[in-house]
C-alpha positions in Angstrom: -10.5 2.4 -10.8 -8.3 5.1 -12.4 -8.3 8.9 -12.7 -9.5 8.4 -16.3 -12.7 6.8 -14.9 -13.7 9.8 -12.8 -16.0 12.7 -13.8 -15.6 16.4 -13.5 -15.9 17.6 -9.9 -15.0 14.2 -8.4 -12.5 13.9 -5.6 -10.5 10.7 -5.0 -7.6 9.4 -3.1 -4.6 8.1 -5.0 -3.9 4.4 -4.3 -0.9 3.8 -6.6 1.0 4.8 -9.8 1.4 2.1 -12.4 4.2 2.1 -14.9 7.9 2.5 -14.5 10.8 4.8 -15.2 10.7 8.4 -16.1 6.9 8.7 -16.3 6.3 7.3 -12.8 9.1 9.3 -11.4 7.7 12.5 -12.9 4.3 11.9 -11.4 5.7 11.2 -8.0 7.8 14.4 -8.2 4.6 16.3 -9.0 2.9 15.0 -5.9 1.0 12.0 -7.2 1.7 10.0 -4.0 -0.5 7.3 -2.5 -2.9 8.9 0.0 -3.0 12.3 -1.8 -6.4 13.7 -2.7 -6.9 14.8 -6.3 -9.8 16.8 -7.9 -11.0 16.3 -11.5 -11.3 20.0 -12.4 -12.4 19.6 -16.0 -12.0 17.7 -19.3 -11.0 19.4 -22.5 -13.7 19.5 -25.2 -12.6 16.2 -26.7 -12.0 14.7 -23.2 -8.2 14.9 -23.6 -6.4 16.2 -21.7 -7.8 16.2 -18.1 -7.2 19.1 -15.8 -6.6 18.0 -12.2 -5.9 19.9 -9.0 -3.5 18.2 -6.6 -1.9 19.8 -3.6 -3.3 23.2 -4.6 -1.9 23.4 -8.1 -3.3 22.6 -11.6 -1.9 19.7 -13.7 -3.0 18.4 -17.0 -2.7 14.7 -17.9 -3.5 12.9 -21.1 -6.2 10.2 -20.7 -3.6 7.5 -21.3 -1.4 9.0 -18.5 -4.5 9.3 -16.2 -5.2 5.6 -16.7 -1.9 4.8 -15.0 -3.0 6.5 -11.7 -5.1 4.2 -9.6 -7.5 5.7 -7.1 -9.4 4.0 -4.2 -12.9 3.5 -5.4 -14.3 3.8 -1.9 -12.7 7.3 -1.6 -14.5 8.8 -4.6 -16.6 11.8 -3.7 -19.1 13.2 -6.3 -20.2 16.8 -6.2 -23.5 17.4 -4.4 -23.2 14.2 -2.3 -22.1 14.0 1.3 -19.2 11.7 2.0 -20.5 8.2 2.5 -23.6 8.6 0.3 -23.9 6.7 -2.9 -24.6 8.6 -6.0 
């Protein structure tokens, strides 16, 4: 599962960053580290870009970039659901 697959309000834990070179390095420098929790704040009207909150600050990623960030599917928390509950 990737960040692109999540809905507004979802929280998830980053598992890994795909890709190589400058793109991957830039994401790692911005705090997209395995084990870090990220919130999907909102999608733009045409669903691109996606506004995220990571480590207390807001970041926007294009959907193609968000697809390179893998999240642990068992860590996804949907708004209005207690952790461990299935939506």
